[in-house]
N, C-alpha and C positions, 0 to 999 in steps of 0.2 A: 553617378547614380548606378551605374550597370554594378559594380560590384552589390549594392544595395540590395539591388535585384536577384544577384547569387544567394547572396545571405538568404536573401525572404522563401527564394525556393527551398535552398537546403534544409530550412525548419522549416517547409513547410511535409516536403521529401520525411523528417526524421518524423513527427509529428501522424505525417500515414502509419510509417512501420512502425511505429509504436502505438497507436490505434488499433491496428491491424495485431498484432502480437498479446496483444490483453485481449482482442476479441479472443485469440484463436484460442488462450490455458483458461477465463474464460467457462466460452461456448466447453473445452474438454474438463472439465471440472466441474459444471452443471450435469455433465452424460455419468460423470464417475460418479456422484453424490448421486443420480436416479438412480445408478444399477445397482443401490446399495436404499435403498427406497427413502432417500434425503430428497429434499425441498433447498435448492440451495440456491442462490437472488443474487448476483453479484453487479459488483461499484466502482467504477474506477474512478479514481477523483486525483486532481495535480495539487502540485503545494508540500507544502511539510510535510515532513513525511507523522512525526507526531502532533502537529495542529491541526494535518486535518483527519487526521482515527480521531483525534480528541472532540472534534468539534462534528462528522459523522456517528456517532457512538450518542452526543449530546441530545443533535436530531435525532435519531430515534430512540431515544430512550431504552439504552440493550439493557440487558441487566448482568450482562457477562463480556466481557472482551477475551478470543484467544488468540497469541500471538504469537507466534514463533521468535526462537534467541534463535539470531546468529553473533559467532563470540568476534572476539574482535584481539586485538594484543590488547595487552595489559595498562599499557601506555594512552594510546586511543583513547582505553575506558574510563582510565584518569581525569585525560584531561579537557573531552571531548562532550562523557557521558556518553552512552545509550539509546536509541530506538526502545530496549524494551522496558530500561531501568526509569526514563522517563514516561513511560509511557501507562508509569504500577502508578507513579508519583498525580499525576495529572487524571489519566483516565474518569468520569464520573459516574465508573459502572464497578464489579471488582476483576480482575484483568489476570488470565492462566498465562504462562508461559512454557511454550514446550519448547523441551530441547530438542 
C-alpha cells in the first residue's frame, strides 16, 4: 500500500509539472501571436497524438490542419510510420506539413 501511495504521488507530481509546462508554452504562444495581430486559442489534450488530433479536427470542423514535421530515422519511419504521415491520411481536412 505504501508503494502504491508513492506511485500515485509521483504520478500527480508529473501531471502537475506537465500541466504547468503546457500552460507556460500556451501563454507564450498566445502572447507571440497577439504581438503579430493573430488570435490564438490553445488546447492541450492527452492521448495518442494521431487519434487525439484527428478527433479534435473532426469536433472543430476545421478546414486546415497545420503540423510540424519531425524527422526520425528511416528505419523508425518504415516500421512505425510517422505522425505527420498518419495525420495526412486520417485527418478529416487538408493537412499542411511544415518542415
